N, C-alpha and C positions, 0 to 999 in steps of 0.2 A: 677028509670028512666026504662023505657022501652025498649025492644031490639029495637025498631024501632027507639025511641031516642036516643039509643047509636049509632045507627047505622050511624043516620042523624049526630051527633055529630063527628063521627069519619070521615064520608065525610069532615065537614067542617076543621077539624083538619089536613088531609092529604092533601085536598086542599091549604091549607095554609103553610104546613110544608114539604110535599113531601114524606118524610119517616119519618117514627117513629117505634121505636120498641114495640114490645107488653107488655113488662113491664112498658113501659112510657104510652102506654094506659091506661094500667090495674089501675095504680098511678092516674091518670088525672080523669078517669071514676069514680074509687073507687070501682071497681069490680075486681074478679079474673082473671088471665091471661085465662084460661079455658073459662071464659064466653067472653072474648074479640076475642078468637079464634071461639067461634060458631058465633059472633055478624060479625065476619068481612067474615065468609064463604060465607054468600049471595053478598056481594060485591065484592070479588074474581069471583064466579060464572056470576055475570053482566059485570064483566070485568071492572070495575069502579077501583080496585087496585089489587094489585097482591103480592103474599108472597116473603119474603125475609128472609135470615138469621136472623132471630129471630124477625124480623117485618113484614112492609107492607111497599110498595110505591106505588105511585100514578100511574097511567097506561095512557100512552100518549096514542091518537090517531088524525087523522088528524080533528076531529071535535072540538078539545081541544079549549077552548078560551083563556087559559091561555098563558102566556107570553112564547115563546119557546126557550130553552136552546140556550145559545150561541154557536158559532162555535167551542169553545174548550170544552164542555159540551154532556157529552151522552144522546142521545134524550131518551133514554130508564130509566135509573136510573139517571143521573145529575151529575153522578161524571166527573172530568175531564179526557180528553182524552190523553193516551199515544201512542205518533205513533205507538210504539212494538207492541202495543196489537190492534191497531183502525181496526174495522170492518163497511166497507163501503156498504151501499145501495143505489145502483142507482134505482130510481123510473121510473113510466111511463111518470110521469110529467114532467122529465128532473131535479128533485129535487134529493138532495145528503143527505143521513143522517149518521151519524156517531155513533157508539158505542165506551164505552172505551174497549171493549172486546168481544171475542166471545161469552161469554155468555149472553149478552146482544143482542149481534148481531142475533143470533139466536131464541131469543124469540121473537125479535122485526119484524125480516123477518117473523118468523111463525104468526105473529099477523097483517099482511099486506100482506102476502098472493101473490096473482097476480101481485098486483100494484109493484110488486121488479122486475126488469128486468135484475137486473146484480148486484151481491154480490161481495166483495175482501177482503179480510185479508191479514195479513202477514205470512209468515211463520214462525213460533218460532224458529226454528235453524238457518236459513239463513237469514232471514229480507227480503226476497223479497215478491211481491205480487203475492199472487194466487187467483185464482176462488175459491169462496166460497163453491157453490155446488161441486166441484172436489176435494175439501180437505178431511183429516182426522182428525179427532179430538178426543184428549187425555182429560178422566176427570179421578179424583179420584188418581191421582198421589200425591206422597210424597212432592214434588216441590211446593212450596206455594209464588206465583209471585205478591200478593197484592192486587189483583181485585175482581172482583165480584164471589159470590163463587155459587153453585160448580163451581170452575175454567174450562173454557176451554181452552186446547191448539190447534193451529191448524198448520198443515203440510203438504205440498204438494203431499210427496209419503209416502205410506203405512208403506214400508221399516222403513224410518226414523221415524216413528209414533211408529212403533213395538220395534224397538230398541232403543226408548225413555223409552217406557213402561218397558222394561227389566229391566234398570237400575234404573227406579225411580217409577215402579209402575204404579196402573191406568187399563184403559181400552181403546181401539180404539174402534172409531166410524164413520160411514159415517156420510154424510150430514144429509140425512134424520133421521139415526138413532140419531144423535148426536141433533139435532132440537127435536125430541119426547122424549130423555131423561133427558135432563135440564130441559124442561115443565113440566116433570112427577116428575124430582126431585124437582123443585121449588113449584109444588102443592099437596106437601105431600106426593107422591106414595113411595117417599123413606124415609125413616124415619132417616136417618143420613144428611139430606141436612137441617134439620131446626138449629139445634144447633147454638148458638153463636159461632164466632171467637173466 
């Protein structure tokens, strides 16, 4: 099978399943995992799919003809939404999108750009609602909350984020820094992000 044929098959599989592991694609298509990584790169560059830990997922956009996720599903990764972690994007057309966590929220926010007029998320420690662009983000902490990787925790106050990092490790980022960091980690610029959980 030629690379272009495998890429077309990958598109069909990901539209049907929404998320797939690289190992699963390797088995289905009968090629090495390295070949799958080469095959998905152009699809990632085109914005059709995005890289996840050990796999790929379909990218949702406004022109998608597929069924929209339900109100309790993340618009980005289609996982269940837990209120304690939910990130909300208020769009210019008065539509509200929800993601399961700040990881997906930052990626979707980056994808939508100026269409987002406001974004809110919960403070990880206090469970209050805060403005996402004014929040502080912690990544690479030793605490695992069971959501998307690399996990991103949100804090209203930088002091709280710094204190959390002192106890549990990680790094503190501003909104723009966090958006860039999670995008880079998901696109292979950080070699530690692509290991299976």
